[in-house]
C-alpha positions as CSV (number, residue, x, y, z in Angstrom):
1,X,129.2,113.0,111.0
2,X,126.3,110.8,110.1
3,X,124.5,113.7,108.4
4,X,127.5,114.2,106.1
5,X,127.4,110.6,105.1
6,X,123.7,110.9,104.2
7,X,124.4,114.0,102.2
8,X,127.2,112.3,100.4
9,X,124.9,109.4,99.5
10,X,122.3,111.9,98.4
11,X,124.7,113.8,96.2
12,X,126.0,110.5,94.7
13,X,122.4,109.4,94.1
14,X,121.6,112.7,92.3
15,X,124.8,112.6,90.2
16,X,124.3,109.0,89.1
17,X,120.5,109.3,88.6
18,X,120.9,112.3,86.4
19,X,123.6,110.6,84.3
20,X,121.7,107.4,84.0
21,X,118.4,108.9,83.2
22,X,119.9,111.2,80.6
23,X,121.6,108.2,79.1
24,X,118.3,106.2,79.1
25,X,116.5,109.2,77.5
26,X,119.2,109.3,74.7
27,X,118.7,105.6,74.1
28,X,114.9,106.0,74.0
29,X,115.3,108.8,71.4
30,X,117.5,106.6,69.4
31,X,114.9,103.9,69.5
32,X,112.3,106.4,68.3
33,X,114.5,107.2,65.2
34,X,114.0,103.5,64.2
35,X,110.4,104.6,63.2
36,X,111.7,106.2,60.0
37,X,110.1,104.0,57.3
38,X,112.5,105.5,54.7
39,X,115.4,103.7,56.5
40,X,113.8,100.7,58.2
41,X,111.1,98.0,57.6
42,X,109.2,96.7,60.6
43,X,105.9,95.4,61.6
44,X,103.4,96.1,64.4
45,X,104.4,92.9,66.3
46,X,108.1,94.1,66.4
47,X,107.0,97.5,67.7
48,X,104.8,95.9,70.3
49,X,107.6,93.7,71.5
50,X,110.0,96.6,71.8
51,X,107.6,98.7,73.9
52,X,106.4,95.8,75.9
53,X,110.0,95.0,76.9
54,X,110.7,98.6,77.7
55,X,107.6,99.0,79.8
56,X,108.3,95.8,81.7
57,X,111.9,97.0,82.6
58,X,110.6,100.4,83.6
59,X,107.9,98.8,85.8
60,X,110.6,96.5,87.4
61,X,112.9,99.5,88.1
62,X,110.0,101.4,89.7
63,X,109.1,98.4,91.8
64,X,112.6,98.2,93.2
65,X,112.3,101.8,94.4
66,X,108.8,101.1,95.8
67,X,110.2,98.1,97.7
68,X,113.1,100.0,99.1
69,X,110.9,102.9,100.3
70,X,108.4,100.5,101.8
71,X,111.1,98.7,103.8
72,X,112.4,102.1,105.0
73,X,109.0,103.3,106.2
74,X,108.2,99.8,107.7
75,X,111.4,99.9,109.8
76,X,111.0,103.5,111.0
77,X,108.5,104.7,113.5
78,X,107.8,108.4,113.7
79,X,105.1,110.4,115.5
80,X,105.7,113.4,113.3
81,X,106.5,113.5,109.7
């Protein structure tokens, strides 16, 4: 029974991860369209702020995964992997 719960969590993770990553990719592509100088006026500082903010958020998200994986490995002892 426990295995099914893990599989259900795994399936839910995959479904949500795919949807959220695809949504994020669409938003990033939309941001890229702002580079069209025919439609928009912007400076280097504005571009720097955009990508600095995006990078910081991406780094923070990755850090959350790293912390969760570290807690998991710290709490589980195994002789064989």
